[in-house]
C-alpha positions as CSV (number, residue, x, y, z in Angstrom):
1,M,139.5,71.5,99.8
2,I,137.2,74.5,99.4
3,F,136.5,73.5,95.8
4,G,135.5,70.0,96.9
5,E,133.2,71.4,99.6
6,N,131.6,73.8,97.1
7,I,130.8,71.0,94.8
8,Y,129.5,68.8,97.6
9,N,127.3,71.7,98.8
10,M,126.0,72.4,95.3
11,I,125.1,68.7,94.8
12,N,123.5,68.4,98.2
13,Q,121.4,71.6,97.7
14,N,120.3,70.4,94.2
15,L,120.0,66.7,95.0
16,I,116.3,66.4,94.5
17,Y,116.6,67.9,91.0
18,I,119.5,65.6,90.2
19,V,117.3,62.7,91.3
20,L,114.4,64.0,89.2
21,L,116.7,64.1,86.1
22,N,117.9,60.6,86.9
23,V,114.3,59.3,87.2
24,V,113.2,60.9,83.9
25,I,116.2,59.5,82.0
26,S,115.7,56.1,83.7
27,L,112.0,56.2,82.8
28,L,112.8,56.8,79.1
29,I,115.4,54.1,78.9
30,S,113.4,51.5,80.8
31,Y,110.3,52.2,78.8
32,I,112.2,51.8,75.6
33,I,113.7,48.5,76.7
34,W,110.3,47.3,78.0
35,K,108.4,48.5,75.0
36,K,110.7,46.5,72.6
37,D,109.5,43.3,74.2
38,S,106.1,43.2,72.6
39,K,104.7,40.4,74.7
40,W,104.6,42.6,77.7
41,T,102.8,45.5,76.0
42,N,99.4,44.2,77.1
43,A,100.5,44.7,80.7
44,I,100.1,48.4,80.2
45,K,96.4,48.1,79.7
46,I,94.2,49.0,82.6
47,K,92.3,45.9,83.5
48,M,90.8,46.9,86.8
49,N,87.6,48.6,87.9
50,T,87.3,51.4,90.5
51,K,86.7,48.9,93.4
52,E,89.9,47.0,92.6
53,V,91.9,50.2,92.4
54,L,90.5,51.4,95.7
55,K,91.3,48.0,97.3
56,I,94.9,48.3,96.1
57,I,95.2,51.8,97.5
58,G,93.7,50.7,100.8
59,I,96.0,47.7,101.2
60,S,99.0,49.9,100.3
61,I,98.1,52.4,102.9
62,L,97.6,49.7,105.5
63,I,101.0,48.1,104.7
64,D,102.6,51.6,104.9
65,I,101.0,52.2,108.3
66,V,102.1,48.9,109.7
67,L,105.7,49.4,108.5
68,T,105.7,52.9,109.9
69,I,104.6,51.7,113.3
70,I,107.3,49.0,113.3
71,L,109.9,51.6,112.3
72,N,108.8,54.0,115.0
73,V,108.6,51.3,117.7
74,S,112.0,50.0,116.8
75,D,113.6,53.5,117.0
76,V,115.3,52.9,113.6
77,E,116.4,56.5,113.0
78,N,118.7,56.4,116.0
79,R,120.1,53.0,115.2
80,F,120.8,53.5,111.5
81,P,122.3,56.9,110.6
82,S,121.9,56.2,106.8
83,Y,118.1,56.0,107.3
84,E,118.2,59.3,109.3
85,N,120.0,60.9,106.3
86,V,117.2,59.7,104.0
87,M,114.6,61.3,106.3
88,L,116.6,64.5,106.5
89,F,116.7,64.5,102.7
90,L,113.0,64.1,102.4
91,T,112.1,66.8,105.0
92,N,114.5,69.3,103.4
93,S,113.3,68.8,99.9
94,N,110.9,70.8,97.8
95,I,107.6,69.1,98.5
96,F,106.3,69.5,95.0
97,V,109.4,68.2,93.3
98,L,109.5,65.4,95.9
99,I,105.8,64.4,95.1
100,I,106.5,64.4,91.3
101,C,109.9,62.6,91.6
102,T,109.4,60.1,94.5
103,G,105.6,59.9,94.5
104,I,104.9,59.6,90.8
105,L,107.8,59.1,88.5
106,T,110.0,56.8,90.6
107,P,107.1,54.2,91.0
108,I,106.6,54.1,87.3
109,V,110.3,53.6,86.6
110,E,110.8,51.0,89.3
111,E,107.7,49.0,88.4
112,I,108.6,48.9,84.7
113,I,112.1,47.7,85.7
114,F,111.4,45.4,88.6
115,R,108.0,43.9,87.7
116,G,107.8,44.6,84.0
117,I,111.3,43.5,83.1
118,I,113.1,41.6,85.9
119,F,110.1,39.7,87.3
120,N,108.9,38.7,83.9
121,R,112.4,37.6,82.9
122,L,112.7,35.5,86.1
123,K,109.4,33.8,85.3
124,E,110.8,32.7,81.9
125,Y,113.6,30.7,83.6
126,N,111.0,28.3,85.1
127,I,112.4,28.7,88.6
128,G,108.9,28.9,90.0
129,L,106.6,31.8,90.7
130,Q,107.5,32.1,94.4
131,V,111.2,32.1,93.7
132,S,110.8,34.7,91.0
133,I,108.8,36.9,93.4
134,I,111.5,36.6,96.2
135,I,114.4,37.2,93.8
136,Q,113.0,40.4,92.3
137,A,112.0,41.6,95.8
138,V,115.5,41.0,97.1
139,I,117.0,42.9,94.1
140,F,114.4,45.7,94.7
141,G,115.5,45.9,98.3
142,I,119.2,46.0,97.5
143,I,118.9,49.0,95.2
144,H,117.5,51.1,98.1
145,F,121.0,51.1,99.6
146,N,120.4,51.1,103.3
147,I,119.3,48.3,105.6
148,V,116.0,49.9,106.7
149,Q,114.8,50.9,103.3
150,S,116.0,47.6,101.8
151,T,114.1,45.6,104.3
152,Y,110.7,47.3,103.7
153,A,111.4,47.5,100.0
154,M,111.7,43.7,99.9
155,I,108.4,43.4,101.8
156,I,106.5,45.7,99.5
157,G,108.4,44.3,96.5
158,I,106.7,41.0,97.2
159,F,103.3,42.7,97.5
160,F,103.9,44.6,94.2
161,A,104.8,41.4,92.4
162,V,101.8,39.5,93.7
163,I,99.4,42.2,92.6
164,Y,101.1,42.4,89.2
165,E,100.8,38.7,88.8
166,K,97.2,38.7,90.0
167,K,96.0,41.6,87.9
168,K,98.2,41.0,84.8
169,T,98.7,44.7,84.4
170,I,101.7,46.9,85.4
171,V,99.2,49.6,86.3
172,A,98.3,47.7,89.5
173,P,101.7,47.8,91.2
174,I,102.3,51.3,89.9
175,I,99.2,52.4,91.7
176,A,100.2,50.6,94.8
177,H,103.8,52.0,94.6
178,M,102.6,55.5,94.1
179,T,100.2,55.2,97.0
180,F,102.9,53.8,99.2
181,N,105.4,56.6,98.4
182,L,102.9,59.4,98.5
183,F,101.5,58.2,101.8
184,A,105.1,57.9,103.2
185,I,105.8,61.5,102.0
186,A,102.7,62.7,103.7
187,L,103.6,61.0,106.9
188,V,107.1,62.4,106.9
189,F,105.8,66.0,106.3
190,L,103.0,65.6,108.9
191,T,105.4,64.4,111.5
192,T,107.8,67.3,110.8
193,L,105.0,69.8,111.1
194,N,103.8,68.4,114.4
195,P,106.7,66.5,116.1
């Protein structure tokens, strides 16, 4: 049993680096898959001005604040231990690695996968834009693996798909996703510094 505990402790202590490696590998694989589909390569181009970027950032922060208030009012951490574990993971992680991994790389990977690949494929099936948005948001929510994160991931997944569809560039939801994650990281660390 000691051997198993040692492996568990080693993985737990290095989890953020394991996640970082996973994100980098996922980024490479998803980019290769996405890049092969030449009709989506135009979606990489930045087609927004500074005002549009700032609007996306502002809306993302507003959504993050509203969801954070809802989570705090509903006392989610005490009701869902899996969410509390996520918060402990975030607060016990190396802040710089967390910013790079969760704040920058993960949004790029997830947007390429969920909006760049899944959402675009769903639209090809002619099931309707709204249905495609909902399906990709539900899938996006499911991969977050706990009820709390899944719920707000579905909500922001809808927002990310709408701005992707409106701006016709994957850069738009990447900016929104990065803003959302970086702001959430900042909130977590600010609340742990001043409980």
